[in-house]
C-alpha positions as CSV (number, residue, x, y, z in Angstrom):
1,M,96.1,112.4,112.2
2,V,96.4,112.4,108.4
3,V,98.6,110.1,106.3
4,S,100.5,111.9,103.6
5,Y,101.6,110.1,100.5
6,N,103.4,113.1,99.0
7,G,106.6,111.1,98.7
8,L,104.8,108.5,96.6
9,W,103.2,111.1,94.3
10,K,106.6,112.7,93.7
11,K,108.2,109.4,92.9
12,M,105.3,108.6,90.5
13,I,105.7,112.0,88.7
14,D,109.5,111.3,88.4
15,K,108.7,108.0,86.8
16,K,105.8,109.4,84.7
17,L,103.4,107.0,86.3
18,Q,99.7,107.4,86.9
19,K,97.6,105.9,89.7
20,Q,96.2,103.2,87.4
21,D,99.8,102.1,86.8
22,L,100.0,101.1,90.4
23,V,97.0,98.9,89.9
24,K,98.4,97.3,86.8
25,E,102.1,96.9,87.8
26,L,101.8,96.2,91.5
27,G,98.5,94.4,91.6
28,L,97.0,97.0,94.0
29,S,93.3,97.3,94.1
30,S,91.8,100.5,92.8
31,A,90.1,100.9,96.3
32,T,93.6,100.9,97.9
33,V,94.9,103.5,95.5
34,A,91.8,105.6,96.1
35,K,92.4,105.4,99.9
36,M,95.9,106.7,99.4
37,G,94.5,109.5,97.3
38,K,92.2,110.5,100.2
39,G,95.1,110.4,102.7
40,E,93.7,107.2,104.4
41,P,96.0,104.5,105.9
42,V,96.8,101.4,103.9
43,S,98.3,98.1,105.1
44,N,102.0,97.6,105.7
45,K,102.0,95.0,103.0
46,V,101.0,97.6,100.5
47,L,103.6,100.1,101.7
48,E,106.3,97.4,101.6
49,K,105.3,96.6,98.0
50,L,105.5,100.3,97.0
51,A,108.9,100.7,98.7
52,K,110.3,97.7,96.9
53,Y,109.0,98.9,93.6
54,F,110.4,102.4,94.0
55,E,113.6,101.0,95.7
56,C,113.2,103.2,98.7
57,S,112.1,103.1,102.3
58,V,108.5,103.3,103.5
59,S,109.3,106.6,105.2
60,E,110.2,108.1,101.7
61,I,106.7,107.2,100.5
62,M,104.4,108.2,103.3
63,S,104.4,110.1,106.5
64,Y,102.0,111.1,109.3
65,E,100.9,114.8,109.6
């Protein structure tokens, strides 16, 4: 099973954000952002932080494929 963060990437494009902006603005580690880039799972805490930042639900950010 692969984790897809396509919803997150689309939201980032809409807001003109780059991956390093998640590190700066949300305090995520670059390793966590790299894991998402590879389609690897991250903690629920990270997903909740992203959902709060983008004002959406976790299911809008990631899905399982």
